[in-house]
C-alpha positions as a printed NumPy array, in Angstrom:
array([[  0.093,  -0.245,   0.001],
       [  2.966,   2.182,   1.081],
       [  4.276,   1.815,  -2.458],
       [  1.266,   2.461,  -4.43 ],
       [  0.677,   5.669,  -2.618],
       [  4.132,   6.892,  -3.359],
       [  3.888,   5.779,  -6.797],
       [  0.722,   7.85 ,  -7.384],
       [  2.551,  10.952,  -5.826],
       [  5.372,  10.556,  -8.13 ],
       [  3.119,  10.188, -11.302],
       [  1.107,  13.271, -10.249],
       [  4.19 ,  15.243,  -9.495],
       [  5.521,  14.308, -13.066],
       [  2.339,  15.276, -14.745],
       [  2.323,  18.923, -12.918],
       [  5.846,  19.429, -14.154],
       [  5.094,  18.579, -17.634],
       [  2.107,  20.808, -17.56 ],
       [  4.056,  23.523, -16.323],
       [  6.882,  23.2  , -18.874],
       [  4.144,  22.829, -21.605],
       [  2.259,  26.262, -20.508],
       [  5.594,  27.978, -20.23 ],
       [  6.559,  27.003, -23.642],
       [  3.223,  28.05 , -25.044],
       [  3.398,  31.472, -23.144],
       [  6.991,  32.499, -24.54 ],
       [  6.724,  35.777, -26.676],
       [  8.   ,  33.754, -29.903],
       [  5.109,  31.252, -29.865],
       [  2.593,  34.242, -29.252],
       [  3.937,  36.231, -32.05 ],
       [  4.288,  38.98 , -29.437],
       [  6.931,  41.939, -30.064],
       [  7.823,  42.847, -26.445],
       [ 10.578,  45.397, -27.277],
       [  9.914,  48.48 , -24.832],
       [  9.148,  51.691, -26.969],
       [ 11.582,  54.36 , -26.262],
       [  8.784,  56.8  , -24.97 ],
       [  7.749,  54.057, -22.532],
       [ 11.16 ,  54.139, -21.08 ],
       [ 11.25 ,  57.836, -20.789],
       [  7.704,  57.77 , -19.434],
       [  8.808,  55.095, -16.589],
       [ 11.91 ,  57.003, -15.953],
       [  9.543,  60.177, -15.405],
       [  7.176,  58.424, -13.13 ],
       [  9.813,  57.144, -10.81 ],
       [ 11.202,  60.714, -10.283],
       [  7.883,  62.062,  -9.814],
       [  7.56 ,  64.204, -12.879],
       [  4.782,  64.728, -15.289],
       [  5.067,  63.549, -18.897],
       [  5.756,  66.937, -20.161],
       [  8.678,  67.508, -17.894],
       [  9.931,  63.9  , -18.785],
       [ 11.311,  65.593, -22.328],
       [ 14.185,  66.571, -20.338],
       [ 15.959,  63.159, -20.035],
       [ 17.873,  62.582, -16.575],
       [ 21.271,  61.068, -16.722],
       [ 21.578,  58.041, -14.326],
       [ 24.972,  55.828, -14.167],
       [ 26.701,  58.584, -16.304],
       [ 24.312,  57.711, -19.033],
       [ 20.897,  58.635, -20.659],
       [ 17.897,  56.417, -21.149],
       [ 16.985,  55.323, -24.77 ],
       [ 20.163,  56.904, -26.19 ],
       [ 22.386,  53.549, -25.322],
       [ 24.908,  51.96 , -27.579],
       [ 22.54 ,  48.952, -27.672],
       [ 19.893,  51.06 , -29.454],
       [ 21.854,  53.637, -31.132],
       [ 25.636,  52.085, -31.569],
       [ 24.938,  51.593, -35.281],
       [ 24.4  ,  54.203, -37.941],
       [ 21.304,  53.879, -39.948],
       [ 21.021,  57.312, -41.344],
       [ 22.015,  60.86 , -41.228],
       [ 20.354,  62.967, -38.189],
       [ 20.348,  66.554, -36.819],
       [ 20.119,  68.047, -33.512],
       [ 19.513,  71.629, -32.351],
       [ 22.006,  73.487, -29.765],
       [ 20.677,  76.134, -27.631],
       [ 23.103,  77.811, -24.926],
       [ 22.562,  79.565, -21.598],
       [ 18.763,  80.69 , -21.833],
       [ 19.335,  82.07 , -18.502],
       [ 15.96 ,  82.252, -17.296],
       [ 15.155,  85.378, -15.045],
       [ 18.174,  87.43 , -16.368],
       [ 15.802,  89.98 , -18.345],
       [ 13.796,  91.029, -15.423],
       [ 16.574,  90.733, -12.673],
       [ 16.425,  91.694,  -9.889],
       [ 12.398,  91.245, -10.522],
       [ 11.496,  87.693,  -9.835],
       [  9.99 ,  86.886, -13.643],
       [ 11.141,  84.684, -16.199],
       [  8.371,  85.546, -18.705],
       [ 10.741,  86.994, -21.348],
       [ 13.028,  83.994, -21.412],
       [  9.938,  81.527, -21.504],
       [  8.541,  83.284, -24.573],
       [ 11.93 ,  83.215, -26.32 ],
       [ 12.422,  79.348, -25.517],
       [  8.712,  78.773, -26.553],
       [  9.533,  80.268, -29.865],
       [ 12.668,  77.97 , -30.211],
       [ 10.28 ,  74.98 , -29.281],
       [  7.51 ,  76.103, -32.094],
       [ 10.441,  76.042, -34.673],
       [ 11.483,  72.488, -33.894],
       [  8.161,  71.105, -33.94 ],
       [  8.014,  72.735, -37.704],
       [ 11.297,  71.303, -38.671],
       [ 11.331,  68.483, -40.985],
       [ 12.899,  65.681, -40.481],
       [ 12.64 ,  66.21 , -36.851],
       [ 15.776,  66.653, -34.768],
       [ 16.557,  63.695, -32.797],
       [ 17.268,  65.979, -29.755],
       [ 17.317,  69.343, -28.436],
       [ 20.58 ,  70.082, -26.851],
       [ 20.271,  72.915, -24.266],
       [ 23.724,  74.106, -22.614],
       [ 23.725,  76.174, -19.343],
       [ 23.446,  78.233, -17.775],
       [ 19.657,  77.514, -17.659],
       [ 18.78 ,  80.17 , -15.   ],
       [ 20.014,  83.338, -14.013],
       [ 19.954,  82.279, -10.086],
       [ 22.215,  79.967,  -8.446],
       [ 20.831,  76.899,  -6.714],
       [ 21.296,  78.405,  -3.147],
       [ 19.464,  81.654,  -4.18 ],
       [ 15.642,  82.207,  -3.62 ],
       [ 14.757,  83.042,  -7.15 ],
       [ 16.366,  79.947,  -8.508],
       [ 13.494,  77.442,  -7.992],
       [ 11.106,  79.51 ,  -9.801],
       [ 13.223,  80.296, -12.813],
       [ 13.848,  76.248, -12.719],
       [ 10.111,  75.568, -12.754],
       [  9.703,  77.988, -15.474],
       [ 12.432,  76.669, -17.505],
       [ 11.117,  73.038, -17.536],
       [  7.725,  73.994, -18.342],
       [  8.867,  75.684, -21.327],
       [  9.157,  72.438, -22.911],
       [  5.567,  71.353, -22.569],
       [  4.663,  71.736, -26.131],
       [  7.758,  70.191, -27.408],
       [  7.165,  67.083, -29.915],
       [  7.156,  64.023, -27.86 ],
       [  9.478,  62.662, -30.394],
       [ 12.103,  65.516, -29.645],
       [ 13.87 ,  64.91 , -26.026],
       [ 15.812,  67.639, -24.365],
       [ 19.359,  66.889, -23.368],
       [ 20.7  ,  69.377, -20.714],
       [ 24.268,  69.892, -20.215],
       [ 25.175,  71.945, -17.061],
       [ 26.81 ,  75.381, -17.011],
       [ 28.604,  77.203, -14.068],
       [ 25.604,  78.807, -12.662],
       [ 23.644,  75.694, -12.622],
       [ 25.996,  73.976,  -9.997],
       [ 26.878,  77.042,  -7.896],
       [ 29.694,  79.021,  -9.631],
       [ 32.128,  77.923,  -8.168],
       [ 30.526,  74.714,  -7.727],
       [ 29.394,  73.408,  -4.148],
       [ 28.218,  70.111,  -3.035],
       [ 24.959,  71.163,  -1.981],
       [ 24.275,  72.943,  -5.207],
       [ 25.449,  69.825,  -7.039],
       [ 22.891,  67.767,  -4.971],
       [ 20.213,  70.281,  -6.105],
       [ 21.375,  69.874,  -9.803],
       [ 21.324,  66.004,  -9.54 ],
       [ 18.105,  65.628,  -8.159],
       [ 16.374,  67.287, -11.046],
       [ 18.741,  66.382, -14.017],
       [ 20.791,  63.603, -12.889],
       [ 24.463,  63.077, -13.263],
       [ 26.32 ,  66.047, -14.376],
       [ 28.35 ,  64.359, -16.675],
       [ 27.444,  61.39 , -18.987],
       [ 27.586,  59.739, -22.31 ],
       [ 25.096,  58.548, -24.811],
       [ 24.735,  57.508, -28.545],
       [ 22.783,  58.565, -31.48 ],
       [ 23.185,  56.685, -34.852],
       [ 26.654,  55.376, -34.05 ],
       [ 28.064,  58.647, -32.85 ],
       [ 29.287,  58.896, -29.131],
       [ 28.316,  62.15 , -27.291],
       [ 30.552,  63.019, -24.029],
       [ 29.158,  65.675, -21.834],
       [ 31.203,  67.122, -19.341],
       [ 30.751,  69.646, -16.462],
       [ 33.409,  72.46 , -17.315],
       [ 32.699,  74.226, -14.182],
       [ 35.452,  71.796, -12.49 ],
       [ 37.669,  72.953, -14.8  ],
       [ 37.191,  76.719, -14.762],
       [ 35.977,  77.66 , -11.115],
       [ 36.272,  74.408,  -9.147],
       [ 37.108,  74.349,  -5.257],
       [ 38.763,  72.231,  -2.99 ],
       [ 35.09 ,  71.013,  -1.876],
       [ 34.67 ,  69.493,  -5.173],
       [ 38.286,  68.298,  -6.17 ],
       [ 37.52 ,  64.907,  -5.784],
       [ 34.309,  65.205,  -8.235],
       [ 36.719,  66.928, -10.703],
       [ 39.212,  63.787, -10.487],
       [ 36.101,  61.585, -10.565],
       [ 34.991,  63.423, -13.985],
       [ 38.486,  63.297, -15.536],
       [ 39.006,  59.548, -14.706],
       [ 35.539,  58.943, -16.367],
       [ 36.615,  61.142, -19.489],
       [ 39.931,  59.327, -19.993],
       [ 38.21 ,  55.761, -19.516],
       [ 35.787,  56.876, -22.405],
       [ 38.68 ,  58.124, -24.754],
       [ 40.702,  55.103, -24.149],
       [ 37.492,  52.918, -25.048],
       [ 36.907,  54.896, -28.183],
       [ 40.529,  53.812, -29.412],
       [ 39.709,  50.357, -28.757],
       [ 36.456,  50.017, -30.191],
       [ 35.804,  53.123, -32.16 ],
       [ 32.564,  54.949, -32.577],
       [ 31.402,  56.603, -35.839],
       [ 32.348,  59.915, -34.163],
       [ 32.964,  61.54 , -30.955],
       [ 31.245,  64.684, -30.134],
       [ 32.309,  66.715, -26.918],
       [ 29.319,  68.771, -25.469],
       [ 30.485,  71.511, -22.567],
       [ 29.403,  75.021, -21.744],
       [ 32.816,  76.52 , -21.58 ],
       [ 35.099,  76.055, -24.607],
       [ 38.402,  74.382, -24.215],
       [ 39.939,  77.331, -26.369],
       [ 38.512,  80.117, -28.426],
       [ 41.352,  80.237, -30.966],
       [ 44.109,  77.885, -30.441],
       [ 45.303,  75.207, -27.709],
       [ 48.307,  77.467, -26.833],
       [ 46.192,  80.615, -26.116],
       [ 46.456,  82.631, -22.693],
       [ 43.886,  82.203, -20.2  ],
       [ 40.852,  84.433, -20.299],
       [ 37.376,  84.341, -19.13 ],
       [ 36.05 ,  82.461, -22.025],
       [ 38.312,  79.574, -22.054],
       [ 39.417,  76.633, -19.843],
       [ 42.663,  77.451, -18.038],
       [ 45.896,  76.12 , -19.962],
       [ 46.871,  73.537, -17.227],
       [ 43.622,  71.528, -17.857],
       [ 43.503,  72.42 , -21.625],
       [ 47.147,  71.381, -22.183],
       [ 46.324,  68.138, -20.471],
       [ 43.126,  67.031, -21.714],
       [ 43.103,  68.558, -25.257],
       [ 45.79 ,  66.355, -26.691],
       [ 43.878,  63.065, -25.05 ],
       [ 40.731,  64.28 , -27.09 ],
       [ 42.921,  64.675, -30.383],
       [ 44.453,  61.057, -29.943],
       [ 41.013,  59.531, -29.418],
       [ 39.935,  61.285, -32.663],
       [ 37.542,  63.357, -31.248],
       [ 36.887,  66.134, -33.967],
       [ 34.21 ,  68.371, -32.629],
       [ 33.354,  70.325, -29.359],
       [ 30.05 ,  72.115, -29.135],
       [ 30.13 ,  74.971, -26.308],
       [ 29.008,  78.22 , -25.411],
       [ 30.027,  81.844, -25.411],
       [ 29.715,  83.828, -28.582],
       [ 29.443,  82.703, -32.283],
       [ 32.441,  81.231, -33.477],
       [ 34.438,  78.425, -34.79 ],
       [ 38.067,  77.67 , -33.833],
       [ 40.375,  74.627, -34.847],
       [ 43.549,  73.506, -33.551],
       [ 45.279,  69.999, -34.109],
       [ 42.088,  68.666, -35.888],
       [ 40.139,  69.63 , -32.761],
       [ 37.155,  72.005, -33.843],
       [ 35.561,  74.093, -31.244],
       [ 31.946,  75.341, -32.164],
       [ 30.684,  78.239, -29.985],
       [ 27.32 ,  79.461, -29.885],
       [ 25.508,  82.649, -28.804],
       [ 23.622,  82.769, -25.598],
       [ 19.638,  82.582, -26.018],
       [ 19.537,  84.881, -23.038],
       [ 19.663,  88.524, -23.537],
       [ 22.782,  90.45 , -23.281],
       [ 24.896,  93.69 , -24.464],
       [ 27.164,  91.244, -26.284],
       [ 24.437,  89.353, -28.073],
       [ 23.237,  90.847, -31.474],
       [ 20.918,  87.699, -32.56 ],
       [ 19.239,  85.61 , -30.429],
       [ 19.01 ,  82.299, -31.985],
       [ 20.068,  78.596, -31.858],
       [ 22.448,  76.211, -33.909],
       [ 21.289,  73.126, -36.17 ],
       [ 23.727,  70.428, -36.522],
       [ 23.724,  67.712, -39.28 ],
       [ 25.634,  64.418, -38.53 ],
       [ 26.359,  62.446, -41.718],
       [ 26.307,  58.697, -41.858],
       [ 30.246,  59.102, -42.256],
       [ 30.414,  61.026, -39.036],
       [ 31.122,  64.156, -40.594],
       [ 29.433,  67.532, -39.064],
       [ 27.877,  70.459, -40.841],
       [ 26.185,  73.178, -38.765],
       [ 24.804,  76.764, -39.014],
       [ 23.323,  79.417, -36.632],
       [ 19.91 ,  80.5  , -37.197],
       [ 18.365,  83.651, -35.636],
       [ 14.977,  83.274, -34.26 ],
       [ 13.62 ,  85.319, -36.806],
       [ 14.807,  83.066, -39.491],
       [ 14.09 ,  79.656, -38.338],
       [ 14.547,  76.76 , -40.959],
       [ 11.863,  74.147, -41.894],
       [ 13.332,  71.775, -44.334],
       [ 16.645,  70.729, -42.85 ],
       [ 17.724,  68.959, -45.92 ],
       [ 17.233,  71.981, -47.967],
       [ 18.487,  74.69 , -45.684],
       [ 21.328,  73.157, -44.046]])
């Protein structure tokens, strides 16, 4: 009797296991004809949900683990076609009304940029916004109202055009402090990161560490430097189609050997890092300050006017960048009153 009971239990156990294996095979995606690839927009929406942001605010991608969601090498490591992106520098929300607490003028200007992007064909792959985003620093009382106005300016941007933000000095304290950097990272994520589009690798760096760093942030400067050098070494072993550097303050304005001035990185860091960029075959750096292009030792620095008004800025506008399948870059600055529509014809 004991053997009969055990035999029945064993038979029932084997039957249940076989049923589980059979059901598991039936429910496999390939047997059901399902495509379970996650759409990029869903990834952004999920990230925004975890960060407590609305779908409109999720247009601003938040860097995590020194990478951007969606724009990963897994998804974008292979070049399929030419693409465009648009560069805006230093919108400086709140600067026009200072010392009054209003960002209405800057918001209207950014909304004109958003409208221009929505009309462009083909659609730019992303909108690059380089700091300073606000006129106030993170430790000043005007900062959060200006920041909220900045983020809300992208609410009507086409959902297929994410916003990539690269911080400027004011955005992390000027000089950067641990408290200001914590505030920045809670909104925008890591202040240096990499991402990929159509086989091109973009490296975004926080130039405040080079221009106005303090003893408080020396460790972060060293950490970013180690990360940048590791990415440049990786590129020499497994080269991307092109490397494009994104930073607010340019390495130089005319030549690598120029004197130090307000609008460049000090020569010590410049002389150390620029040759490493050249060695890794990084050819293009997109930065801010005033419109102009400088080239030295195959390293081209493309500088774009501030979108925020100042006495030095004659034409407010943005730069449209075309990246060809071979990695070559073409670009042109457009005033707000002369925004392009057909990028294939006008660039």
